[in-house]
Steps between C-alpha positions, in 0.01 A plus 500: 500500500522137378773330299431339161474147638264612775270679247489185288398288806224737591385493149489125493324486836233742366448291186479178687266661759264621228509147339426316819237736629326487160508116512358503852240768429604735764562800286183653621606518868610823640817378674612339174447823314692686772796269486522469116441884476773575749746285320415663159539851650833391662628388162382820313652715777827314477526576136457865531751521798768297328454696181533833695822376671650384169424842343670677805806287467521554132472877551778481767722307263447738202574798738825334602611463132439881438684610829816323388 
């Protein structure tokens, strides 16, 4: 889904957004919760999708070893 550098950028944006919204006192607003929650869900979803893709590639590689 995302590359490693894109994932790091999104994590940094999320951390900075939490920090700034905490300083400004806007964490209680609904739109802020939606935006930050969406970014968090996007990061978690990316972790599971990348893990699944890596596992499938490892299985393919191990099957190729046994087929030779």
